[in-house]
CHARMM internal coordinates of N, CA and C (Angstrom, degrees):
IC EDIT
DIST 1 N 1 CA 1.4458
DIST 1 CA 1 C 1.5265
ANGL 1 N 1 CA 1 C 108.30
DIST 1 C 2 N 1.3182
ANGL 1 CA 1 C 2 N 116.04
DIHE 1 N 1 CA 1 C 2 N 136.30
DIST 2 N 2 CA 1.4610
ANGL 1 C 2 N 2 CA 122.58
DIHE 1 CA 1 C 2 N 2 CA 177.78
DIST 2 CA 2 C 1.5166
ANGL 2 N 2 CA 2 C 110.26
DIHE 1 C 2 N 2 CA 2 C -102.34
DIST 2 C 3 N 1.3241
ANGL 2 CA 2 C 3 N 114.09
DIHE 2 N 2 CA 2 C 3 N 145.21
DIST 3 N 3 CA 1.4564
ANGL 2 C 3 N 3 CA 120.55
DIHE 2 CA 2 C 3 N 3 CA 177.14
DIST 3 CA 3 C 1.5214
ANGL 3 N 3 CA 3 C 109.95
DIHE 2 C 3 N 3 CA 3 C -123.69
DIST 3 C 4 N 1.3169
ANGL 3 CA 3 C 4 N 114.67
DIHE 3 N 3 CA 3 C 4 N 149.30
DIST 4 N 4 CA 1.4591
ANGL 3 C 4 N 4 CA 122.29
DIHE 3 CA 3 C 4 N 4 CA 174.79
DIST 4 CA 4 C 1.5241
ANGL 4 N 4 CA 4 C 106.59
DIHE 3 C 4 N 4 CA 4 C -122.84
DIST 4 C 5 N 1.3241
ANGL 4 CA 4 C 5 N 116.54
DIHE 4 N 4 CA 4 C 5 N 109.38
DIST 5 N 5 CA 1.4643
ANGL 4 C 5 N 5 CA 121.52
DIHE 4 CA 4 C 5 N 5 CA -176.44
DIST 5 CA 5 C 1.5204
ANGL 5 N 5 CA 5 C 109.85
DIHE 4 C 5 N 5 CA 5 C -88.24
DIST 5 C 6 N 1.3014
ANGL 5 CA 5 C 6 N 115.65
DIHE 5 N 5 CA 5 C 6 N 119.58
DIST 6 N 6 CA 1.4596
ANGL 5 C 6 N 6 CA 121.02
DIHE 5 CA 5 C 6 N 6 CA 177.97
DIST 6 CA 6 C 1.5307
ANGL 6 N 6 CA 6 C 108.78
DIHE 5 C 6 N 6 CA 6 C -67.07
DIST 6 C 7 N 1.3390
ANGL 6 CA 6 C 7 N 116.37
DIHE 6 N 6 CA 6 C 7 N 166.76
DIST 7 N 7 CA 1.4629
ANGL 6 C 7 N 7 CA 121.03
DIHE 6 CA 6 C 7 N 7 CA -176.26
DIST 7 CA 7 C 1.5246
ANGL 7 N 7 CA 7 C 113.60
DIHE 6 C 7 N 7 CA 7 C -58.17
DIST 7 C 8 N 1.3143
ANGL 7 CA 7 C 8 N 117.65
DIHE 7 N 7 CA 7 C 8 N -29.22
DIST 8 N 8 CA 1.4654
ANGL 7 C 8 N 8 CA 119.96
DIHE 7 CA 7 C 8 N 8 CA -176.58
DIST 8 CA 8 C 1.5304
ANGL 8 N 8 CA 8 C 113.48
DIHE 7 C 8 N 8 CA 8 C -87.80
DIST 8 C 9 N 1.3097
ANGL 8 CA 8 C 9 N 117.17
DIHE 8 N 8 CA 8 C 9 N 0.01
DIST 9 N 9 CA 1.4625
ANGL 8 C 9 N 9 CA 120.37
DIHE 8 CA 8 C 9 N 9 CA -180.00
DIST 9 CA 9 C 1.5305
ANGL 9 N 9 CA 9 C 108.65
DIHE 8 C 9 N 9 CA 9 C -80.99
DIST 9 C 10 N 1.3251
ANGL 9 CA 9 C 10 N 118.32
DIHE 9 N 9 CA 9 C 10 N 129.56
DIST 10 N 10 CA 1.4713
ANGL 9 C 10 N 10 CA 121.36
DIHE 9 CA 9 C 10 N 10 CA -173.65
DIST 10 CA 10 C 1.5339
ANGL 10 N 10 CA 10 C 113.45
DIHE 9 C 10 N 10 CA 10 C -59.87
DIST 10 C 11 N 1.3409
ANGL 10 CA 10 C 11 N 114.66
DIHE 10 N 10 CA 10 C 11 N 129.57
DIST 11 N 11 CA 1.4576
ANGL 10 C 11 N 11 CA 119.13
DIHE 10 CA 10 C 11 N 11 CA -178.21
DIST 11 CA 11 C 1.5255
ANGL 11 N 11 CA 11 C 113.12
DIHE 10 C 11 N 11 CA 11 C -61.41
DIST 11 C 12 N 1.3479
ANGL 11 CA 11 C 12 N 119.75
DIHE 11 N 11 CA 11 C 12 N -37.68
DIST 12 N 12 CA 1.4777
ANGL 11 C 12 N 12 CA 118.10
DIHE 11 CA 11 C 12 N 12 CA 175.89
DIST 12 CA 12 C 1.5303
ANGL 12 N 12 CA 12 C 112.81
DIHE 11 C 12 N 12 CA 12 C -57.90
DIST 12 C 13 N 1.3233
ANGL 12 CA 12 C 13 N 116.86
DIHE 12 N 12 CA 12 C 13 N -33.32
DIST 13 N 13 CA 1.4727
ANGL 12 C 13 N 13 CA 119.86
DIHE 12 CA 12 C 13 N 13 CA 177.26
DIST 13 CA 13 C 1.5200
ANGL 13 N 13 CA 13 C 110.86
DIHE 12 C 13 N 13 CA 13 C -68.87
DIST 13 C 14 N 1.3212
ANGL 13 CA 13 C 14 N 116.57
DIHE 13 N 13 CA 13 C 14 N -37.67
DIST 14 N 14 CA 1.4698
ANGL 13 C 14 N 14 CA 121.03
DIHE 13 CA 13 C 14 N 14 CA 176.33
DIST 14 CA 14 C 1.5275
ANGL 14 N 14 CA 14 C 109.51
DIHE 13 C 14 N 14 CA 14 C -61.42
DIST 14 C 15 N 1.3235
ANGL 14 CA 14 C 15 N 116.00
DIHE 14 N 14 CA 14 C 15 N -45.94
DIST 15 N 15 CA 1.4656
ANGL 14 C 15 N 15 CA 120.46
DIHE 14 CA 14 C 15 N 15 CA 179.77
DIST 15 CA 15 C 1.5240
ANGL 15 N 15 CA 15 C 111.67
DIHE 14 C 15 N 15 CA 15 C -61.91
DIST 15 C 16 N 1.3211
ANGL 15 CA 15 C 16 N 117.01
DIHE 15 N 15 CA 15 C 16 N -40.46
DIST 16 N 16 CA 1.4623
ANGL 15 C 16 N 16 CA 120.81
DIHE 15 CA 15 C 16 N 16 CA 178.56
DIST 16 CA 16 C 1.5194
ANGL 16 N 16 CA 16 C 110.92
DIHE 15 C 16 N 16 CA 16 C -63.12
DIST 16 C 17 N 1.3296
ANGL 16 CA 16 C 17 N 116.75
DIHE 16 N 16 CA 16 C 17 N -46.36
DIST 17 N 17 CA 1.4663
ANGL 16 C 17 N 17 CA 120.22
DIHE 16 CA 16 C 17 N 17 CA 178.40
DIST 17 CA 17 C 1.5245
ANGL 17 N 17 CA 17 C 110.87
DIHE 16 C 17 N 17 CA 17 C -60.39
DIST 17 C 18 N 1.3269
ANGL 17 CA 17 C 18 N 116.91
DIHE 17 N 17 CA 17 C 18 N -44.16
DIST 18 N 18 CA 1.4639
ANGL 17 C 18 N 18 CA 120.53
DIHE 17 CA 17 C 18 N 18 CA 178.38
DIST 18 CA 18 C 1.5239
ANGL 18 N 18 CA 18 C 111.62
DIHE 17 C 18 N 18 CA 18 C -61.37
DIST 18 C 19 N 1.3205
ANGL 18 CA 18 C 19 N 116.73
DIHE 18 N 18 CA 18 C 19 N -40.51
DIST 19 N 19 CA 1.4733
ANGL 18 C 19 N 19 CA 120.33
DIHE 18 CA 18 C 19 N 19 CA -179.48
DIST 19 CA 19 C 1.5276
ANGL 19 N 19 CA 19 C 111.57
DIHE 18 C 19 N 19 CA 19 C -66.13
DIST 19 C 20 N 1.3345
ANGL 19 CA 19 C 20 N 116.26
DIHE 19 N 19 CA 19 C 20 N -22.70
DIST 20 N 20 CA 1.4658
ANGL 19 C 20 N 20 CA 121.46
DIHE 19 CA 19 C 20 N 20 CA 178.11
DIST 20 CA 20 C 1.5249
ANGL 20 N 20 CA 20 C 112.03
DIHE 19 C 20 N 20 CA 20 C -89.73
DIST 20 C 21 N 1.3449
ANGL 20 CA 20 C 21 N 116.40
DIHE 20 N 20 CA 20 C 21 N 2.98
DIST 21 N 21 CA 1.4556
ANGL 20 C 21 N 21 CA 120.62
DIHE 20 CA 20 C 21 N 21 CA 174.92
DIST 21 CA 21 C 1.5216
ANGL 21 N 21 CA 21 C 115.82
DIHE 20 C 21 N 21 CA 21 C 97.79
DIST 21 C 22 N 1.3339
ANGL 21 CA 21 C 22 N 117.14
DIHE 21 N 21 CA 21 C 22 N 3.81
DIST 22 N 22 CA 1.4564
ANGL 21 C 22 N 22 CA 119.83
DIHE 21 CA 21 C 22 N 22 CA 178.67
DIST 22 CA 22 C 1.5292
ANGL 22 N 22 CA 22 C 110.63
DIHE 21 C 22 N 22 CA 22 C -82.21
DIST 22 C 23 N 1.3004
ANGL 22 CA 22 C 23 N 115.73
DIHE 22 N 22 CA 22 C 23 N 145.13
DIST 23 N 23 CA 1.4534
ANGL 22 C 23 N 23 CA 121.51
DIHE 22 CA 22 C 23 N 23 CA 176.08
DIST 23 CA 23 C 1.5273
ANGL 23 N 23 CA 23 C 107.60
DIHE 22 C 23 N 23 CA 23 C -88.17
DIST 23 C 24 N 1.3358
ANGL 23 CA 23 C 24 N 116.17
DIHE 23 N 23 CA 23 C 24 N 115.61
DIST 24 N 24 CA 1.4575
ANGL 23 C 24 N 24 CA 121.20
DIHE 23 CA 23 C 24 N 24 CA -176.61
DIST 24 CA 24 C 1.5225
ANGL 24 N 24 CA 24 C 109.25
DIHE 23 C 24 N 24 CA 24 C -128.61
DIST 24 C 25 N 1.3241
ANGL 24 CA 24 C 25 N 115.68
DIHE 24 N 24 CA 24 C 25 N 115.64
DIST 25 N 25 CA 1.4601
ANGL 24 C 25 N 25 CA 121.68
DIHE 24 CA 24 C 25 N 25 CA 173.62
DIST 25 CA 25 C 1.5171
ANGL 25 N 25 CA 25 C 107.10
DIHE 24 C 25 N 25 CA 25 C -91.00
DIST 25 C 26 N 1.3315
ANGL 25 CA 25 C 26 N 116.50
DIHE 25 N 25 CA 25 C 26 N 132.38
DIST 26 N 26 CA 1.4594
ANGL 25 C 26 N 26 CA 121.46
DIHE 25 CA 25 C 26 N 26 CA -178.15
DIST 26 CA 26 C 1.5243
ANGL 26 N 26 CA 26 C 110.21
DIHE 25 C 26 N 26 CA 26 C -105.81
DIST 26 C 27 N 1.3223
ANGL 26 CA 26 C 27 N 116.53
DIHE 26 N 26 CA 26 C 27 N 120.07
DIST 27 N 27 CA 1.4719
ANGL 26 C 27 N 27 CA 120.73
DIHE 26 CA 26 C 27 N 27 CA 176.34
DIST 27 CA 27 C 1.5252
ANGL 27 N 27 CA 27 C 109.47
DIHE 26 C 27 N 27 CA 27 C -59.48
DIST 27 C 28 N 1.3239
ANGL 27 CA 27 C 28 N 117.41
DIHE 27 N 27 CA 27 C 28 N -40.18
DIST 28 N 28 CA 1.4608
ANGL 27 C 28 N 28 CA 121.79
DIHE 27 CA 27 C 28 N 28 CA -179.25
DIST 28 CA 28 C 1.5258
ANGL 28 N 28 CA 28 C 111.41
DIHE 27 C 28 N 28 CA 28 C -58.15
DIST 28 C 29 N 1.3145
ANGL 28 CA 28 C 29 N 117.16
DIHE 28 N 28 CA 28 C 29 N -36.93
DIST 29 N 29 CA 1.4585
ANGL 28 C 29 N 29 CA 121.38
DIHE 28 CA 28 C 29 N 29 CA -178.93
DIST 29 CA 29 C 1.5205
ANGL 29 N 29 CA 29 C 113.55
DIHE 28 C 29 N 29 CA 29 C -83.77
DIST 29 C 30 N 1.3215
ANGL 29 CA 29 C 30 N 116.69
DIHE 29 N 29 CA 29 C 30 N -36.92
DIST 30 N 30 CA 1.4649
ANGL 29 C 30 N 30 CA 118.64
DIHE 29 CA 29 C 30 N 30 CA -170.54
DIST 30 CA 30 C 1.5295
ANGL 30 N 30 CA 30 C 115.64
DIHE 29 C 30 N 30 CA 30 C -107.92
DIST 30 C 31 N 1.3284
ANGL 30 CA 30 C 31 N 117.82
DIHE 30 N 30 CA 30 C 31 N -27.50
DIST 31 N 31 CA 1.4616
ANGL 30 C 31 N 31 CA 121.04
DIHE 30 CA 30 C 31 N 31 CA -175.80
DIST 31 CA 31 C 1.5306
ANGL 31 N 31 CA 31 C 111.44
DIHE 30 C 31 N 31 CA 31 C -144.90
DIST 31 C 32 N 1.3260
ANGL 31 CA 31 C 32 N 118.45
DIHE 31 N 31 CA 31 C 32 N 52.78
DIST 32 N 32 CA 1.4724
ANGL 31 C 32 N 32 CA 119.19
DIHE 31 CA 31 C 32 N 32 CA -176.09
DIST 32 CA 32 C 1.5230
ANGL 32 N 32 CA 32 C 112.33
DIHE 31 C 32 N 32 CA 32 C -59.93
DIST 32 C 33 N 1.3297
ANGL 32 CA 32 C 33 N 114.91
DIHE 32 N 32 CA 32 C 33 N 138.94
DIST 33 N 33 CA 1.4508
ANGL 32 C 33 N 33 CA 120.08
DIHE 32 CA 32 C 33 N 33 CA 175.07
DIST 33 CA 33 C 1.5180
ANGL 33 N 33 CA 33 C 116.49
DIHE 32 C 33 N 33 CA 33 C 85.81
DIST 33 C 34 N 1.3499
ANGL 33 CA 33 C 34 N 118.39
DIHE 33 N 33 CA 33 C 34 N 2.74
DIST 34 N 34 CA 1.4634
ANGL 33 C 34 N 34 CA 118.02
DIHE 33 CA 33 C 34 N 34 CA -179.58
DIST 34 CA 34 C 1.5241
ANGL 34 N 34 CA 34 C 109.85
DIHE 33 C 34 N 34 CA 34 C -74.47
DIST 34 C 35 N 1.3084
ANGL 34 CA 34 C 35 N 115.36
DIHE 34 N 34 CA 34 C 35 N 157.64
DIST 35 N 35 CA 1.4694
ANGL 34 C 35 N 35 CA 121.56
DIHE 34 CA 34 C 35 N 35 CA -177.51
DIST 35 CA 35 C 1.5252
ANGL 35 N 35 CA 35 C 111.37
DIHE 34 C 35 N 35 CA 35 C -75.20
DIST 35 C 36 N 1.3296
ANGL 35 CA 35 C 36 N 115.09
DIHE 35 N 35 CA 35 C 36 N 165.75
DIST 36 N 36 CA 1.4653
ANGL 35 C 36 N 36 CA 120.77
DIHE 35 CA 35 C 36 N 36 CA 176.49
DIST 36 CA 36 C 1.5250
ANGL 36 N 36 CA 36 C 111.12
DIHE 35 C 36 N 36 CA 36 C -58.32
DIST 36 C 37 N 1.3013
ANGL 36 CA 36 C 37 N 116.37
DIHE 36 N 36 CA 36 C 37 N -40.64
DIST 37 N 37 CA 1.4662
ANGL 36 C 37 N 37 CA 120.89
DIHE 36 CA 36 C 37 N 37 CA 179.82
DIST 37 CA 37 C 1.5259
ANGL 37 N 37 CA 37 C 110.16
DIHE 36 C 37 N 37 CA 37 C -61.82
DIST 37 C 38 N 1.3266
ANGL 37 CA 37 C 38 N 116.26
DIHE 37 N 37 CA 37 C 38 N -40.54
DIST 38 N 38 CA 1.4671
ANGL 37 C 38 N 38 CA 120.19
DIHE 37 CA 37 C 38 N 38 CA 178.73
DIST 38 CA 38 C 1.5281
ANGL 38 N 38 CA 38 C 111.28
DIHE 37 C 38 N 38 CA 38 C -68.76
DIST 38 C 39 N 1.3310
ANGL 38 CA 38 C 39 N 117.19
DIHE 38 N 38 CA 38 C 39 N -35.19
DIST 39 N 39 CA 1.4683
ANGL 38 C 39 N 39 CA 120.84
DIHE 38 CA 38 C 39 N 39 CA 176.55
DIST 39 CA 39 C 1.5207
ANGL 39 N 39 CA 39 C 109.61
DIHE 38 C 39 N 39 CA 39 C -62.14
DIST 39 C 40 N 1.3033
ANGL 39 CA 39 C 40 N 116.65
DIHE 39 N 39 CA 39 C 40 N -47.26
DIST 40 N 40 CA 1.4660
ANGL 39 C 40 N 40 CA 120.97
DIHE 39 CA 39 C 40 N 40 CA 179.47
DIST 40 CA 40 C 1.5279
ANGL 40 N 40 CA 40 C 110.90
DIHE 39 C 40 N 40 CA 40 C -62.35
DIST 40 C 41 N 1.3206
ANGL 40 CA 40 C 41 N 116.54
DIHE 40 N 40 CA 40 C 41 N -42.56
DIST 41 N 41 CA 1.4617
ANGL 40 C 41 N 41 CA 121.04
DIHE 40 CA 40 C 41 N 41 CA 178.55
DIST 41 CA 41 C 1.5286
ANGL 41 N 41 CA 41 C 110.90
DIHE 40 C 41 N 41 CA 41 C -61.23
DIST 41 C 42 N 1.3261
ANGL 41 CA 41 C 42 N 116.48
DIHE 41 N 41 CA 41 C 42 N -44.29
DIST 42 N 42 CA 1.4690
ANGL 41 C 42 N 42 CA 120.22
DIHE 41 CA 41 C 42 N 42 CA 179.03
DIST 42 CA 42 C 1.5232
ANGL 42 N 42 CA 42 C 110.63
DIHE 41 C 42 N 42 CA 42 C -64.28
DIST 42 C 43 N 1.3194
ANGL 42 CA 42 C 43 N 117.21
DIHE 42 N 42 CA 42 C 43 N -40.01
DIST 43 N 43 CA 1.4650
ANGL 42 C 43 N 43 CA 120.43
DIHE 42 CA 42 C 43 N 43 CA 177.77
DIST 43 CA 43 C 1.5219
ANGL 43 N 43 CA 43 C 110.90
DIHE 42 C 43 N 43 CA 43 C -61.46
DIST 43 C 44 N 1.3213
ANGL 43 CA 43 C 44 N 116.30
DIHE 43 N 43 CA 43 C 44 N -41.84
DIST 44 N 44 CA 1.4679
ANGL 43 C 44 N 44 CA 119.50
DIHE 43 CA 43 C 44 N 44 CA 178.08
DIST 44 CA 44 C 1.5215
ANGL 44 N 44 CA 44 C 111.23
DIHE 43 C 44 N 44 CA 44 C -65.06
DIST 44 C 45 N 1.3281
ANGL 44 CA 44 C 45 N 117.20
DIHE 44 N 44 CA 44 C 45 N -43.00
DIST 45 N 45 CA 1.4712
ANGL 44 C 45 N 45 CA 121.34
DIHE 44 CA 44 C 45 N 45 CA -179.13
DIST 45 CA 45 C 1.5236
ANGL 45 N 45 CA 45 C 112.30
DIHE 44 C 45 N 45 CA 45 C -64.29
DIST 45 C 46 N 1.3278
ANGL 45 CA 45 C 46 N 116.28
DIHE 45 N 45 CA 45 C 46 N -33.64
DIST 46 N 46 CA 1.4615
ANGL 45 C 46 N 46 CA 120.42
DIHE 45 CA 45 C 46 N 46 CA -177.38
DIST 46 CA 46 C 1.5272
ANGL 46 N 46 CA 46 C 113.19
DIHE 45 C 46 N 46 CA 46 C -100.84
DIST 46 C 47 N 1.3151
ANGL 46 CA 46 C 47 N 116.55
DIHE 46 N 46 CA 46 C 47 N 6.00
DIST 47 N 47 CA 1.4774
ANGL 46 C 47 N 47 CA 122.29
DIHE 46 CA 46 C 47 N 47 CA -178.11
DIST 47 CA 47 C 1.5240
ANGL 47 N 47 CA 47 C 111.08
DIHE 46 C 47 N 47 CA 47 C 51.72
DIST 47 C 48 N 1.3267
ANGL 47 CA 47 C 48 N 115.27
DIHE 47 N 47 CA 47 C 48 N 50.35
DIST 48 N 48 CA 1.4586
ANGL 47 C 48 N 48 CA 121.67
DIHE 47 CA 47 C 48 N 48 CA -176.26
DIST 48 CA 48 C 1.5271
ANGL 48 N 48 CA 48 C 111.67
DIHE 47 C 48 N 48 CA 48 C -114.21
DIST 48 C 49 N 1.3251
ANGL 48 CA 48 C 49 N 114.40
DIHE 48 N 48 CA 48 C 49 N 152.37
DIST 49 N 49 CA 1.4563
ANGL 48 C 49 N 49 CA 122.52
DIHE 48 CA 48 C 49 N 49 CA 173.15
DIST 49 CA 49 C 1.5264
ANGL 49 N 49 CA 49 C 106.87
DIHE 48 C 49 N 49 CA 49 C -90.42
DIST 49 C 50 N 1.3292
ANGL 49 CA 49 C 50 N 117.54
DIHE 49 N 49 CA 49 C 50 N 130.47
DIST 50 N 50 CA 1.4640
ANGL 49 C 50 N 50 CA 121.69
DIHE 49 CA 49 C 50 N 50 CA -179.05
DIST 50 CA 50 C 1.5259
ANGL 50 N 50 CA 50 C 109.84
DIHE 49 C 50 N 50 CA 50 C -80.84
DIST 50 C 51 N 1.3325
ANGL 50 CA 50 C 51 N 114.83
DIHE 50 N 50 CA 50 C 51 N 130.27
DIST 51 N 51 CA 1.4587
ANGL 50 C 51 N 51 CA 122.35
DIHE 50 CA 50 C 51 N 51 CA 173.19
DIST 51 CA 51 C 1.5264
ANGL 51 N 51 CA 51 C 107.07
DIHE 50 C 51 N 51 CA 51 C -105.95
DIST 51 C 52 N 1.3196
ANGL 51 CA 51 C 52 N 117.36
DIHE 51 N 51 CA 51 C 52 N 120.11
DIST 52 N 52 CA 1.4530
ANGL 51 C 52 N 52 CA 120.48
DIHE 51 CA 51 C 52 N 52 CA -175.89
DIST 52 CA 52 C 1.5200
ANGL 52 N 52 CA 52 C 110.98
DIHE 51 C 52 N 52 CA 52 C -156.59
DIST 52 C 53 N 1.3144
ANGL 52 CA 52 C 53 N 114.57
DIHE 52 N 52 CA 52 C 53 N 161.13
DIST 53 N 53 CA 1.4550
ANGL 52 C 53 N 53 CA 120.79
DIHE 52 CA 52 C 53 N 53 CA 171.67
DIST 53 CA 53 C 1.5227
ANGL 53 N 53 CA 53 C 110.27
DIHE 52 C 53 N 53 CA 53 C -108.57
DIST 53 C 54 N 1.3338
ANGL 53 CA 53 C 54 N 118.01
DIHE 53 N 53 CA 53 C 54 N 1.77
DIST 54 N 54 CA 1.4652
ANGL 53 C 54 N 54 CA 121.80
DIHE 53 CA 53 C 54 N 54 CA 177.43
DIST 54 CA 54 C 1.5228
ANGL 54 N 54 CA 54 C 109.92
DIHE 53 C 54 N 54 CA 54 C -66.29
DIST 54 C 55 N 1.3180
ANGL 54 CA 54 C 55 N 115.54
DIHE 54 N 54 CA 54 C 55 N 141.70
DIST 55 N 55 CA 1.4578
ANGL 54 C 55 N 55 CA 120.75
DIHE 54 CA 54 C 55 N 55 CA 176.02
DIST 55 CA 55 C 1.5187
ANGL 55 N 55 CA 55 C 110.97
DIHE 54 C 55 N 55 CA 55 C -115.22
DIST 55 C 56 N 1.3155
ANGL 55 CA 55 C 56 N 116.48
DIHE 55 N 55 CA 55 C 56 N 0.13
DIST 56 N 56 CA 1.4615
ANGL 55 C 56 N 56 CA 120.06
DIHE 55 CA 55 C 56 N 56 CA -173.29
DIST 56 CA 56 C 1.5318
ANGL 56 N 56 CA 56 C 113.24
DIHE 55 C 56 N 56 CA 56 C -131.62
DIST 56 C 57 N 1.3214
ANGL 56 CA 56 C 57 N 115.89
DIHE 56 N 56 CA 56 C 57 N 50.66
DIST 57 N 57 CA 1.4579
ANGL 56 C 57 N 57 CA 118.43
DIHE 56 CA 56 C 57 N 57 CA 179.78
DIST 57 CA 57 C 1.5217
ANGL 57 N 57 CA 57 C 110.98
DIHE 56 C 57 N 57 CA 57 C -59.61
DIST 57 C 58 N 1.3398
ANGL 57 CA 57 C 58 N 115.08
DIHE 57 N 57 CA 57 C 58 N 138.54
DIST 58 N 58 CA 1.4716
ANGL 57 C 58 N 58 CA 119.62
DIHE 57 CA 57 C 58 N 58 CA 174.75
DIST 58 CA 58 C 1.5086
ANGL 58 N 58 CA 58 C 108.70
DIHE 57 C 58 N 58 CA 58 C -73.07
DIST 58 C 59 N 1.3203
ANGL 58 CA 58 C 59 N 115.61
DIHE 58 N 58 CA 58 C 59 N 151.32
DIST 59 N 59 CA 1.4680
ANGL 58 C 59 N 59 CA 118.95
DIHE 58 CA 58 C 59 N 59 CA 179.81
DIST 59 CA 59 C 1.4974
ANGL 59 N 59 CA 59 C 110.03
DIHE 58 C 59 N 59 CA 59 C -116.70
END
COOR INIT
IC SEED 1 N 1 CA 1 C
IC BUILD
């Protein structure tokens, strides 16, 4: 399973998931500042589950 960690997802948690063998792409590392719509689009393109603390994603 692939994960896409939004900018607000804690980096130590990303590191822990990676150390356990999960594939985690970090928006903060690879695409800082992109919009919610772009995050969703990237998740769809990479078949990833979004990890976020946002409660108000734009549609």
